[in-house]
N, C-alpha and C positions, 0 to 999 in steps of 0.2 A: 602067711597072713597079709591081708589086704584092708588096711584101715585107711582111705584117703579122702581127705576133704579140702577140697579147693577153695572153699569160701562161697559165698552168697546166701540167700535165704534159707533157714533152716528153723523147724518148728521144735522146740526142745522144751517148752514150759509146762506142757501138760500131755498126757496119754493121748494118742490119736483117737482112740476108740472109746474112752472114758475121760473122767474129769481128773484123775490122780495126777499129782505134781511131784516135782522133786523133793517134797517135803514129807512124802510117803515113806514109811519106813525101809522100803526096797528102792527108793530113789526111781530114776527112770533110765530106760536103756534106748540110748541114741543110736539111729543108723546113718552113716555117712552117705549110704546109697539112695535110701528112701528119703532122706531129710526129715525124718519123723522120729517121735518119740513113743514110747510104749512102756507100760506098766508091766510089772512081773506077770500079771494075769493074762495080759493081751501079747506077751511077747510071742507065745506060742501061736497065736492067729496070725501074726504077721509072717512067721517063719513057715507056717503050713503052707501059705500062698507064694511066699518068696523063700525057697530053701537055699538058693545060692548067697542071699543075704545072711551071714552068720557072725560077724563081729559086731558088737556093741559097745559104745562107752556108756558106762553106767555113771550117772551124777545123781548125788544126794545132798541135799542141803539140811542143816541142823542149825536151828535159831539159837543164836548166842543168849546168855540171860543179860538182860539190860541191867547197865549199871546205873547208878544214880547221878542224873544230868547235873554237872556243874553250873553255878548261876554264871550267866554271861555278863561280862563287865559292859558292853554295849550291845545294842540291836545288830545282829548280822544273821544272814541267811546260811545255816549249816547245812553242807551237802554230805549225805552220809553214803558212804561207799557200800557195795554188797558185802565186802570183806568184814565191814563193821558190824554187820547185821547177823551173819549165818558163818558157819564153817562149811565148805563145799568138799566133799569126798569123791574123788574121781578113781574109778577102775576100769580096766577093759576087760570084756567077757567075749568067750566063743560060746555059741549056742547052736546045738544040734538036736534039741530036745532036752537037754541038761545044760546047765551052767557050768563052765571051767573058766576060772580066771587066767588072764594072761598076765604074766608078771615080767618077762622079757620084752620091754618095749622099745624098739628101734628108733633113730632120730626124726625120720619122716613121720611115723605113727605118732610121736610126742607133739610135732609140730601141728599135725591135724586135730589131736585132741586140743591144743592150745586154742586155736583157730575157733573151733566149737565152742568153747568157754566163752571167750572174748567177742564172739560174734553176737549182735543182737538178735533175739528170736524174729521169727516172721510176723509174730502178733505186735512185738514191741515196734517194729518197722512200720507196720501199718498204723499202729497208735501216733507214732511220731509224726507220720505223714498226716493223720486225720487232725492232729492238733495244730497244724500250720493254717492259721488264719489267713485269709486271703485279704490283707489291708491293703488300700490303695494309697497313691500319692494324690492327695486332692488339689483341687484348682487353687486353693489359698497358698500353696508352696510353689508357684510359678511366679518368677519375677519378685522375690521375697525380698523385702530391704530391712534392716534393723536401724533402730534409733535408740542406742543406749541410755540409760540414765546415768547420771553424774556419778552417784554414789549406789552402789549395789551391795546387799548383806545377803549371803547365802546360807546364814545359820538359822535364819526362822521367818515365818510369816510377816510381812511388813505391816501387816493389819492387826494379827492377834496375837503374834508371838509364838505361835506352835511351831515345835522345833522337829515335826515328821509329817509325812503326807504332804511333802513340799513340791510344788510345780513352777518353774521358772518360765517366765513369758519370752519365747525366742525373739521377739521384736524388741523389747526394751530391757529385759532383764529384772523385771519385778517379779519378786518371788511372793507366792501365795499359796495358802493351802487348799487342798483339794476336797473333793465331797466326803463325808462320812462314808465309811466302807463296811461290808459285812466282815464280822470278826472283831469288831471293837475297834478299827482302825478311825481315830477322830479325825475330823476335818468340819470346817465352816465355810466352806465354798467362796474363799476370797480370790481364787484364781480365776472362778468362773465370773465373780462380780467384776474383777479387772477388765475381763473381755467385754462385758456389756457396757462398761462407762469408757474403755479406749479403744474398743473394736479391734484389739489384738487376738487373732483366733487361736495362735498355735502355742502351746506349752509342752514342757518335758518334765517328766517326774524325776527328780533328783536321785531319790533313794533306789531307782530302778536302773541306774547307769552302770553300764560295764561295757567290757569290749563287745559282746555278744548280745546283750539286751537294751533295749531303750524304749520306755513307753511315751509316745508321742500323740497328743490329743488335739483336734481341731473342735474348738467350742462352736465354730460357725456351723460345720457338718454334723458336731454331735456325735463324732466317730472317731476311734483311735485309727491312725493312719501310719503310712512309712514316708520318710522324709529323707534321702540318702544324704543331703548336705547338713543335717543337723549336727552332726559332730564337729564340723568344720566352723559352724556358726556359734557352737557353745564357747568356742575358745575366744570369741569376743569378751566372755564374761568370765576368763580365765579357767574355763572349766575344759580339762583333758580327759576324755572317756577312757582312755587307755590307762590312765592311773586310778580311775574310779574302782571301789569294791562296792559291789551289789549290797545294799543293806535291809531294802523292803522288798516285800513280795510285789511283783509286777501285778498289772491288771489282770491278765491271763491267769497268773496264779491265784489271785484273790477270787475270780470267777469259779476256778475249779474248786477252791476249798469251799464257797458258799454252796455249791451244787452238792458236795460231798458231806455237809453238815446241816443241812436242812432236817429238823426233826419233826416228825409226828408225836402225837403224845405216847410215852412209853411207860407212864405212871396212871395209877387210878387216881380217883376223885380225893383219896385219902394221904395220895402222896406215896403210896408202895409201889415198888416195881411190879408190873404185869409180868405174868409168868411166861419164860422162854420156853418154846416146843421143839423139838426135834423129831425125826423118824420120817418114814415113808410120805411122799407128798408135802413136807415140810421143810424142803430145802431152800436155801436163801441162795441169793445171786449177788456176786459182788458187782460193786458201783466201778465201773469203769471210767467214770469222769462223765456225767451228764448222760449216763445210759440208764436212768431211773424209768424213763418213759418206756425204753424197751423191755426192762424187766417187768414192769408191773402189767404189760399187756401179755408177756409170756407166761408168767404165772397164771393169769387169768385164763388164758386160753388152755392151759394144760392142766387146769382144775378141772375142765369139762370131760366127762367120760368118753364121748366120741373121739375126743382127741387122743385120750390115754390109750384107747384101744385101736384106733387107726394106726398110730404111730408106734406099733408094737413089735416092730422086726428087729431081731437081735443084731447089736451093732457088728458083731463077728460077720454077719452075713454080708457086710459089704466090704468084699475082697478086693476090690480095685483101688481101695485108698485114695478115693478123690474127695479132698475136703472142700471143695466146691459143688459137691452134690447136696443140694438143699434138702432132698429127701433123708439122706444120712444124717445131716446135722439136726434134723428134727427129731429123729428116732435116738439120736445121742442125747438131746436135750431132754427126752421124755424119761431115758434110762437114769440121768442125772438128777433129774426132780423128783422120781417116783421110787427108785430103787432103796433110798435111805441110806445108801453108802456114805454119802458126802454131807448128811444133816446130822453132824456130830459137833459138840462145842469145840471151839478152837482154845486148845491149852493156853495159848499166849494172850487170850482175850479175858481181860479181868472180869468184865461182866457176864461172861459165858455165852456169848453169841457164837454162831458159826463163824467160818472162814468165808462161806459161801462158794459156789462154783463160778467159774469166768466163762463168759459167752463170747470171747473175744473174736473167736473163729466165724462164729454165727453172724456176729455183728458186721464183721468186714465183708462177709459173703452176700448178706441180705442187703447191704447199703451200697454193693460195689458200685452200681449204675446211677445210684442217685445222689444228687450234689449235697443235698441236706442230711440224709441219714448216713451218707459215708462220713461225715464230718464229726467232731468231737462237741458240736453245739447242741445245746438242749432243743428237743423236739416236742411237737405236739403230739399226746399219745393217742388221740383219736384219729389222726391222719396217718400216723405208723400202724394202727390196729387196721385201717382200710388198705392199706399199702401191703401189710404183711398178708393179709386175707387174699388179695390179688396174686401175691406170690405163690401162696400155697395151693390156690387155684390150678396153678400149673402143675402142682405135683399130683393132685387129686381134685378134679372138677366137681365133684359130688360131695366132699367132706363139709364144706361149709355151707351146703344146704339146710344145715340145721338152723342158720341165721336167717334164712331167705323166707320171705313171703311176698304174696301177691297183693298189690294196693291196687285201688281204683280212684282216679281223680274224676268227679262227676260235676259238670259245670251246667247250671240251669240257666239258659237264656230267654230273652222275651217270646213271647208268643207259643210257650210249652216246647221250645227247641231244647235238645239235650245233646251235650257231648260227652263222651267218656273215653278216658285214657287208662289203660291197665299197663302195670309194669311191674318187674319183680325189684323188690328191695332188700337191703341187708341190714338196715336200720333206721330209726328216725331221731331227728333233733327237736327238742322241746325248748322253747323259748319262754325265759322268765321275764318279767315286767322292770326289773332292776330299780324300783321305787326304794328311796333311800332317805334318812335323815341325819342330822348332826346330833349326835348324843356323846357329850362331854368331849367335844372336838373330834370325835372319832366318825367317820361315815359308816352308818349301820343301814343295812338292806332290809326292808321288810321279808319277814318270813311267808313263805307260800308252801302250797300244799301241790306235791308231785302229780297227785290226781286231776287237780284243778289245771294244770297245764297241759295234762294228757288229753283233758275235756277240750280245752281251748284248740289243741291240734285237730280233734275231730269234729270241730265244730263248723258250720257253714260260715264262709268268709265272702264279704262283698268285693268283688273286684270289677275291673273293666276290661273288655275284650274286643278289639276291634271297633273301638267307639261305642260299645254297647255294654250297658250295666248287666252284669251277671253275678252269680252265686256259685261258688266253688266249695265242694266239700271232699274231704279225703275218707276212705273206707279201708278196712282191712278185709281182703276177700278170703285169705286164709290166713292161719297163725302159726308163727314159726315155732320150732322147739325152744329156742332160746331167742328172746325179744332182746334187741340192744338199743338202748335209748340213750343219746348223748345230751347234756345239758348245754345250751349256748350261754356260755359265760362271759362272752367277750362283748364289750360295748366300746365306742369311740368316745373319747374324751379329750376335745382340744385336737381332734383328728389323730389321737394316739389310741391303739388299742390296749384296753384295761380289761383284765380278769375280774370279775365280780365274785363275791362269795355270798351269794343270797343263800339263806338257810331253807332248806325244803324239808317238809314233814314227809317221811317216807313211809308209804304202808309195808307191811310185811308181806301181804299178797293183794291180788286185785283179780277181777274178771274182767277182761277187755271188752266183752259183748255188754256189759252193764255201760259203758261209755260210748257206745257205736250207735247210730242212727239206726232204725229198723229198716231204713230204705235200702240197705245193703242186700235185702232179700230181693229187691227189683232187678239189681244188676244184671242178672243173666237174661231177664225178661225184656230190657229196654233195648230199643233199637236207635241207632243215630240217626235223626231225622233231617240232617241236612249233610250236604257234601262240603267240605273245605277246599276252597279254590287254592292251588299251587301259587306260591308268590316266587315270581322270577326276579333273581337279581338283577338289578338294573343296570348294574356297571358291566357284569358278564354279558348280558343280553345286546348292550350297545356295542360292545368290542365285536361280537359275532357280525351283527349288522353292518359295522363300517367295514368288516373283512369282505363283505358283499353276499354274505348268506341270506337266504329269504327268512322272514319273520318266523314262519310256521317252522321251518328246519331248525333255526336257532333256537327256538323254544322246545322244540322237541328234545334235542342235544341236552338242555339244561334240566329238563324234566325227567327224561329216561337215565341219566348218568348221576344226577344228584351232585355234579361238580361245579366249581366256578372257575376252575383253572383254563384260561383261554388257549393254551397250548393243547391241553387235553381234549378242550371241546372240539377245535379245529380238527384235530386228529381223527374224533370219532367222527365226524361230519364228512370227512374225506373218505373213511373208510367205509360209510354207508350211503355213498352219494348214488350207487347202483342198486340200491334197495327199492324195489318197485312200490313199497308203500310208504317212502319217505315224505310224499307230499299228501299223505290220506291224514284228514282231520282226526283229532283223538280228543278225549275227555280229560282237560289239564286239572284234575282233582287230585287231593292227597288220598292214596289208596290205604286201605285196611293195613295195620302192621302185619308183616309176614314173617315167617319163621326163618327168612334167609338171612345169613350173616352180613352185615354192613361194613363197608370200608370207604374211606376217603380216596376218592380217585385223584384228587389234587395233590396227595402226598405220594402217588405211585412214581412220579417222575424223580423225586428226591432219590427214590430208592434205587431207579434204574440207572440214575446218573453214577452209581455206584458200582454199576457193573449186573445188578440182579434182574433175572427175567421179571417179566410183567405179572406172569401167574406166581411167582415166588415171592415177589413184593406184595401181591394183592392178599396171599395167605398171611403173611407175615403182620399185616395191618389188621387183618381180620382177629388172628390170634391174640393181638396186643391192643386191641380197642383204638386202633388208628394213632396210637402213641408211636411217632417216629423213631425215637431214641431206643425205646424199648423192642420195636421192630428191627432195628439194625442190630442190637444184641443177639436177638433171636436168630438172625439170618446168619451171622458169624457163628453162633453155637451150633446152626444145624446146616454146615456147608451142603451135605448129601441129601436133603431133603427134595423130593421130586415137584413140591409145589400143589400137589393134589390136595383138595379140600374134602374133609369127611362130610357126608351128609349131615347137615346141620339136625341138631337135638332140639326137640320140643320141651325146652327149659319150664315153659310155664306148666305144661302138662305134668312134669316130673315134680314140681313144687306143689301142685294141686294134689298129686297122689300122695303125697307125705302129709298133708294135712288131716288130723284126726277129728277135727272139729272142736276140740277142747281149746279153751281160752283163758283158762285161769293160770296167774303166772306168781311166783315167789321170787323174792330177792336172792340171787346167789353170789354176786360179786359186785364190787365197786371199785374203780380206778379213780384215786382222788389226787388233787393238784393242790399244792399249798405254795403261793406266790402271787406276785400282781400281774404275771404274764405267763401264757402256758409255754412259751419258749424259753422260760427261765423258771427258776423255783424246783420244786421237787415232787415227783408221783410216788405212790404207794399204792397197794391192792389190799382191799380188805375181802377176804374169800371165806364163803360158809363150807365148812368141812366137818361131816358127821355131826351137824347140829351145833357146831362150835364156831365162831367168828374169829378167823385168825388174820393177823396184819403181816404182810410181807413188805418190809421196808429194805430194800436191798438184801443184805445177809442177815437182817436182823428178822426173826420170825417170832411173834408174841401171840398169846392167846388172849383175846380182847373181849372174850364173851360177857356179856351184862355190863362191860364197862360204860358208863354214860358219856365220858369224855370222848371215846372213840367214836361212839354213836353221832355225837355232835360234830366230830371231824367228816363223817360220812355225809351228814346233811348239809354242812356249810361249803365242804370242798370237792364233794362228788361229782365227776365229771363224765365218768361212763359207768352207766349201771346195766348189769346182765342180769335178766329175768327167766328162770326156768318155767316152762309149762309142767303144769301137775293135773 
């Protein structure tokens, strides 16, 4: 028998192929060799591909019955151990097509079992790493000086007597209460008022103090910071952090709690609970802490039939067991959401909601190379939508054509001159006017009609171009299968981005042609009546002239390469010195857009400095739309690539071929956001399924058909609207 685990990362929380976990009636079977876990249904799948791997640790968790909590004498943070929450049953099995329990366990095997049980799962390690916020030591901690008050009272706010949410000024020791916090934490902002009066910027939260945790805030920077000397500076006021017991939630804990507890309406206008639904296509997603933006986007995408059909490969077909395979993860998600196997009430949930499936592995993979999406901070759902679409394009470049359409920007210039710009889009952003008034002390925004702001988007706009007055109009040349419209709900107030909740009257359906100028019919017949002169970068041109290159050659280098990088341009000129046409005059006008893939030559040298060839670097930039970080990731992921670039596809012709000429749309899904900023608050998705409207609020899945309060949420908090052509 060989069951040796030396330690390190191990995935043990859910089945590699599905979302069953250790609470399943059969538990999970964990392999020390593959470092993955398998449910009883997928154990054979793994064994078929890896028959040498035959010994498995079976872990099964059984939730304990909750005892009535005793009233706490004083406020404290009570940490619950896993053993307080459930019983863990552990067994060792040999599997060769059938299970045989191994009862005679030697000492080395038992040590391996103990290591697996006590080691954090790979998902937990990733989660902890993501939660580590990158606080900085601000400039106000440098050469910090204290001026202690003669009398210091550490029991209550010196201004209002509040005995919790207390912050001590690190400069003088004055104690003030903090700002009121989510969850009913009281506060009158007297610590902030002290900063405004005395100019002492740094304060420490008393209730958060312990050896491991310390909330330190700089009011001048208006940010949480780190200050390594804070513990020793607190001793000036008789505070020894080694003897402190944490009694209040830290700022991070409060932020996590806020994002886990934002609630959209779950009751109808009569105060009755809206019906909970379960079954195929009605599976909830666990909130991983600030993951609602991801959940709402995933639920929306996989409600679309094209996505359901495309990601229909049985997970068992992926026998290489690579959790970093995005195609595998997307097929696994499709199975989890649509099979109905995981859309069942959680027996432990008093309200009857599901426990939901967890997308930890997917979240880690999709955000791995992105600074923001790899963190546990709340993100903008629209930004994530675009980011995910781009990633899925690398799995299949045609799938997202269902969102794409060709637009034409027409600019009318004086003397009947016309400029046309044709491009492929995946969505449009519509702008509200944000007019508001104070009603009973509350800022209230004027209701607008969705169709009015759509008409505004398609209406002529007066602009100035190269010193000339012009008129710009946007047209749809083709109509997508699914029209994605984002509502611009952000405006600046005192240079701070604030999310508005302008209520929109939403139509059930509309015909896009009804709001588009008939001039669209002329687009194919109009010819551009002027050539646009190429604008030479003056700095780059002067650099080349100072190097001694003739002006004509310098301009040719700038024009023909499109680069501004001096070294690249110099090398190009040297390489083309013997070209017999180098001094022949050419027409420096912007040519018509071609189907050739574009790349930024100025970024080539960055990749060549890392040892990659010119051709391979060029291909990486083309494939990753000139994003250097993504190009580096691609280069390291494709070390055997020969650098050859496939003949470019005519994407415009493909999109045109998909258009059936129909232009009527009905609302199919809405991603809503509640909160004052898109990077905080909470996201949910309202999705139409079989003529019913379903609310996906993390693991809560509710039928809101006909509910007026839910429709008000859609009107007031809708951020991303998805319309289906019919």
